[in-house]
C-alpha positions in Angstrom: -0.2 0.0 0.1 2.8 2.4 0.7 4.8 1.8 -2.5 1.5 2.6 -4.6 -0.3 5.1 -2.7 2.9 7.4 -1.0 5.9 7.1 -3.4 7.5 9.6 -1.6 7.7 7.9 1.5 8.6 4.6 0.3 11.6 5.8 -1.3 12.1 8.9 0.5 15.7 9.8 0.8 15.2 11.8 4.4 12.3 12.5 6.6 11.9 15.3 9.6 9.5 15.2 12.3 7.4 18.4 13.1 4.9 19.3 15.6 3.2 16.4 17.3 -0.3 17.1 19.1 -0.9 14.1 21.6 -3.8 13.5 24.0 -2.6 10.6 25.6 -5.3 8.1 23.0 -4.6 9.9 19.5 -1.8 11.9 18.2 -0.8 13.9 15.0 2.5 14.2 13.5 3.9 16.4 11.1 6.8 14.6 8.8 8.3 16.4 5.8 9.8 14.0 3.5 12.4 14.5 0.9 12.0 12.0 -1.8 14.4 10.5 -4.1 13.9 13.1 -6.6 14.7 15.8 -3.9 11.5 16.8 -3.9 9.7 17.5 -0.3 6.7 17.0 0.5 4.6 17.2 4.2 2.4 14.9 5.5 0.1 14.2 8.8 0.1 11.0 10.0 -3.1 10.3 12.4 -2.3 7.4 15.0 -4.4 5.9 17.8 -2.6 4.4 20.7 -3.6 0.3 20.9 -2.6 -0.8 24.4 1.2 -0.3 24.6 2.0 0.7 21.0 1.0 3.4 18.4 -0.9 2.3 15.2 -1.1 4.8 12.2 -5.0 5.0 11.2 -4.4 7.5 8.5 -1.9 9.6 6.3 -2.8 12.8 4.9 -1.0 15.1 2.2 -0.7 18.9 3.5 -1.0 21.4 0.9 2.2 23.6 0.9 1.3 27.3 1.7 3.8 29.4 0.5 3.2 33.2 -0.3 5.3 35.3 -2.8 6.0 38.9 -2.3 
């Protein structure tokens, strides 16, 4: 699923973890991924606690927000 649905993640050259919001049962983590083509994209990982471990429940591609001056 990851290889077909999220090629930038599957073939990433690097990843930087950003803000994490956590209420103890659910969490949201922003991750900036640089793909093999050196293009950077940002994803938001949605997680849910299952006993002692966290499980990924969703991944959302975030639209880049840029401002030109």
